[in-house]
C-alpha positions, 0 to 999 in steps of 0.5 A, a space after each residue: 500500500 505504501 509503495 502505491 501511495 508513493 507512486 501516486 505522489 510521484 505522478 501528482 508531482 510530475 508536471 511533464 510526463 516525459 520527466 522522471 521524478 525520483 524521491 529519496 526512498 529514505 526520506 519517504 520511509 520516514 512517513 507512515 501511510 496516513 501521512 503519505 495519504 495526507 500528502 497525496 490528498 493535498 497534492 490532488 486538491 492543489 492539482 484540481 484547483 490550480 486554475 482557480 488558485 491561479 485566477 485568484 492570484 492573477 486577479 489579486 495582482 491585477 487589482 494591485 496594479 490597477 491601484 498603482 495606476 490611479 
């Protein structure tokens, strides 16, 4: 189970399918399954919501630049 979660995390981190993501296995052994699942869920959430987060951020920047012009 732990190996599968780690593979899922690698896939979520990888932006370019042609790239290979290597995570230090010693580092990952530090985490238990529950912690790895939490990492996986957070990455899934970010990946699903990246466009909304980007739009919100861009809107914020736009509003700041708009204020600077006045």
